[in-house]
C-alpha positions as CSV (number, residue, x, y, z in Angstrom):
1,M,39.4,-70.0,-141.4
2,K,37.6,-69.5,-144.6
3,K,36.6,-72.6,-146.8
4,L,38.6,-72.6,-150.0
5,G,37.2,-73.7,-153.4
6,I,39.7,-74.9,-156.0
7,L,38.8,-75.1,-159.6
8,G,41.1,-77.8,-160.8
9,G,41.6,-80.7,-163.2
10,I,43.5,-78.3,-165.5
11,S,45.5,-80.5,-165.0
12,F,45.0,-83.0,-162.3
13,T,48.8,-83.0,-161.6
14,S,48.8,-79.3,-160.6
15,T,45.5,-79.7,-158.6
16,I,47.2,-82.4,-156.4
17,E,50.1,-80.0,-155.8
18,Y,47.8,-77.2,-154.8
19,Y,46.0,-79.4,-152.3
20,K,49.3,-80.7,-150.9
21,K,51.0,-77.3,-150.7
22,I,48.1,-75.6,-148.9
23,M,47.8,-78.4,-146.4
24,N,51.6,-78.3,-145.8
25,L,51.5,-74.6,-145.3
26,Y,48.9,-75.1,-142.5
27,Y,50.9,-77.8,-140.8
28,E,54.2,-75.8,-141.0
29,R,52.6,-72.9,-139.2
30,Y,50.3,-74.6,-136.7
31,Q,51.7,-78.1,-136.2
32,D,48.3,-79.6,-135.6
33,Y,45.7,-81.4,-137.6
34,Y,42.9,-78.8,-137.7
35,Y,43.4,-78.6,-141.5
36,P,41.4,-76.0,-143.5
37,E,38.3,-77.1,-145.4
38,I,38.8,-77.4,-149.1
39,V,36.4,-78.3,-151.9
40,I,37.6,-79.2,-155.4
41,E,35.8,-79.0,-158.7
42,S,37.8,-81.0,-161.2
43,L,37.1,-80.0,-164.9
44,N,37.4,-82.2,-167.9
45,F,40.9,-81.3,-169.0
46,Q,40.7,-82.2,-172.7
47,Y,37.3,-80.4,-173.1
48,F,38.8,-77.3,-171.4
49,T,42.0,-77.4,-173.5
50,D,39.9,-77.8,-176.7
51,L,38.0,-74.7,-175.9
52,E,41.2,-72.8,-175.5
53,N,42.8,-74.1,-178.7
54,Q,39.6,-73.4,-180.7
55,N,39.2,-70.0,-179.2
56,L,35.6,-70.8,-178.2
57,M,35.6,-68.0,-175.6
58,E,31.9,-67.9,-174.7
59,E,31.8,-71.6,-174.0
60,Y,35.1,-71.4,-172.3
61,I,33.8,-68.7,-169.9
62,N,30.6,-70.8,-169.3
63,C,32.7,-73.8,-168.5
64,I,34.7,-71.9,-165.9
65,Q,31.7,-70.1,-164.5
66,S,29.7,-73.4,-164.1
67,G,32.7,-74.9,-162.1
68,I,32.9,-71.8,-159.8
69,D,29.1,-71.9,-159.3
70,N,29.5,-75.5,-158.1
71,L,32.2,-74.5,-155.7
72,K,30.1,-71.7,-154.3
73,H,27.1,-74.1,-153.8
74,A,29.5,-76.4,-151.9
75,G,30.2,-73.6,-149.4
76,A,33.4,-72.2,-150.8
77,E,34.0,-68.7,-149.3
78,I,37.2,-68.0,-151.5
79,V,37.8,-69.5,-155.0
80,I,41.0,-70.0,-156.9
81,M,41.6,-71.3,-160.4
82,A,44.4,-73.8,-160.2
83,A,45.9,-72.9,-163.6
84,N,47.3,-69.8,-165.3
85,S,45.4,-69.9,-168.6
86,P,41.9,-69.4,-167.3
87,H,43.2,-66.1,-165.9
88,S,42.9,-64.8,-169.5
89,V,39.2,-64.2,-168.6
90,Y,39.8,-63.5,-164.9
91,E,38.1,-60.1,-164.9
92,V,34.9,-61.4,-166.5
93,I,34.8,-64.4,-164.2
94,E,35.6,-62.4,-161.1
95,K,32.8,-60.0,-161.9
96,N,30.2,-62.7,-162.0
97,A,31.6,-65.1,-159.4
98,G,29.6,-64.0,-156.4
99,V,32.5,-65.1,-154.2
100,P,36.0,-63.5,-153.6
101,M,38.7,-64.7,-155.9
102,I,42.5,-64.6,-155.9
103,S,44.4,-64.0,-159.1
104,I,47.6,-66.0,-159.8
105,V,48.9,-63.2,-161.9
106,D,48.7,-60.8,-159.0
107,S,50.4,-63.3,-156.7
108,V,53.3,-63.5,-159.2
109,A,53.4,-59.7,-159.6
110,K,53.7,-59.0,-155.9
111,Q,56.6,-61.4,-155.6
112,A,58.4,-59.8,-158.5
113,Q,57.9,-56.4,-156.9
114,A,59.3,-57.7,-153.6
115,L,62.4,-59.0,-155.5
116,S,62.6,-55.7,-157.5
117,R,62.4,-57.6,-160.8
118,K,61.2,-55.3,-163.7
119,K,61.8,-57.6,-166.8
120,L,60.5,-61.2,-166.8
121,L,60.3,-64.0,-169.2
122,L,56.9,-65.6,-169.3
123,T,56.9,-69.4,-169.8
124,G,53.8,-71.7,-169.8
125,I,51.5,-73.3,-172.4
126,R,51.3,-71.7,-175.8
127,Y,47.9,-70.2,-174.9
128,T,49.3,-68.3,-172.0
129,M,52.6,-67.2,-173.7
130,S,50.7,-65.9,-176.8
131,H,48.0,-64.0,-175.0
132,S,48.3,-60.5,-173.4
133,F,46.7,-61.0,-170.0
134,Y,50.0,-61.4,-168.2
135,K,51.6,-58.5,-170.0
136,N,48.6,-56.2,-169.4
137,R,48.3,-57.0,-165.8
138,M,52.0,-56.8,-165.1
139,K,52.2,-53.5,-166.7
140,E,50.1,-52.1,-163.8
141,Y,52.9,-53.2,-161.5
142,G,55.5,-51.6,-163.6
143,I,56.9,-54.9,-164.9
144,E,57.8,-55.8,-168.5
145,I,56.9,-59.2,-169.8
146,I,58.8,-61.0,-172.6
147,S,57.4,-64.1,-174.3
148,P,59.4,-66.7,-176.2
149,N,59.3,-66.8,-179.9
150,D,57.0,-69.2,-181.7
151,K,59.4,-72.0,-182.0
152,Q,60.3,-71.8,-178.4
153,Q,56.7,-71.7,-177.4
154,N,56.1,-74.9,-179.3
155,I,58.9,-76.6,-177.4
156,I,57.6,-75.5,-174.0
157,D,54.0,-76.3,-174.8
158,H,55.0,-79.8,-175.9
159,I,57.0,-80.4,-172.7
160,I,54.0,-79.4,-170.7
161,F,51.2,-81.4,-172.5
162,G,53.4,-84.3,-173.7
163,E,55.3,-84.9,-170.5
164,L,54.5,-82.8,-167.4
165,A,50.7,-83.1,-167.5
166,V,51.2,-86.9,-167.0
167,H,54.1,-86.3,-164.4
168,K,56.9,-87.3,-166.8
169,I,60.3,-85.5,-166.3
170,N,62.7,-85.7,-169.3
171,S,66.3,-84.6,-168.9
172,Q,66.4,-83.5,-172.6
173,S,63.5,-81.3,-172.0
174,Q,65.1,-79.8,-168.9
175,R,68.1,-78.8,-171.0
176,E,65.9,-77.3,-173.8
177,F,64.0,-75.2,-171.2
178,M,67.2,-73.9,-169.6
179,D,68.7,-73.1,-173.0
180,I,65.6,-70.9,-173.7
181,V,66.1,-69.2,-170.4
182,G,69.8,-68.6,-171.1
183,Y,69.1,-67.1,-174.4
184,Y,66.7,-64.5,-173.1
185,Q,69.0,-63.7,-170.2
186,K,71.8,-63.0,-172.7
187,E,69.9,-61.3,-175.4
188,C,67.2,-59.3,-173.4
189,G,68.6,-59.1,-169.9
190,I,65.6,-60.8,-168.3
191,E,65.7,-60.5,-164.4
192,G,63.5,-63.5,-163.7
193,V,61.4,-66.3,-165.3
194,I,57.7,-66.8,-164.6
195,L,56.8,-70.4,-164.4
196,G,53.4,-69.5,-165.8
197,C,52.2,-73.1,-165.9
198,T,51.4,-74.8,-162.7
199,E,53.2,-78.0,-164.0
200,L,56.5,-76.2,-164.9
201,P,57.9,-76.4,-161.3
202,L,58.1,-80.2,-161.8
203,L,60.5,-79.6,-164.7
204,I,63.0,-77.3,-163.0
205,E,63.1,-79.0,-159.6
206,G,66.6,-79.3,-158.4
207,L,68.1,-77.3,-161.4
208,P,70.3,-74.2,-160.8
209,E,68.5,-70.8,-161.3
210,P,70.5,-68.4,-163.4
211,V,67.8,-65.8,-162.5
212,P,65.0,-66.2,-160.0
213,F,62.2,-68.5,-161.1
214,L,58.8,-67.3,-159.9
215,D,56.8,-70.4,-159.2
216,S,53.2,-69.3,-159.9
217,L,51.7,-72.4,-158.2
218,K,53.6,-71.9,-155.0
219,L,53.0,-68.1,-154.9
220,H,49.3,-68.6,-155.6
221,C,49.0,-71.2,-152.8
222,E,50.8,-68.9,-150.3
223,D,48.6,-66.0,-151.2
224,S,45.5,-68.1,-151.0
225,F,46.5,-69.6,-147.6
226,E,46.9,-66.0,-146.1
227,Q,43.6,-65.0,-147.5
228,M,42.0,-68.1,-145.9
229,L,43.3,-67.0,-142.5
230,K,41.7,-63.6,-142.8
């Protein structure tokens, strides 16, 4: 089994979930304790987020690349970035990584195709919702991406950074999120929702799904686990 490198800390909450889910996937399949080897490079979350918000892309890319270099030097044979937003520069990073990588956007796209969903609402941090990397990549799969309006993006962004990043679940925030989903289901006919922030599954856990919710973290873990086995 290949050794997995996780670029994490963005945030630590999702990194914990990645580690736990991959280990659980192994045990569910093999029912033994020969767990896969995993190395984690945990980035400085505030520094990383500041680079995104200030659009300092050269420094942003260097930060990500440095983390991946450390994973490679630690023996990682496959690398994943445990967040959606750094995939905005995925093509640049992958080109220079020197080790195979697995894209979270591709993991989500393959599941959408399997479910025959062609129109999806993208939710996540404002950086992810306002950038085109999901839309451009999904177009290659024949999938249309709709992003919330500015006001709704601010609401979702606040829920993620103000609550979910520190593992706080607020019932009012759950209602606000589901209202946004309901709006785009009614007005635009969306066929699914991309949980395009790896903290968002914490928010909707146990809630009814009016359309399928595509959990980017879960799908990325499953995809990565299968690649580790190869």
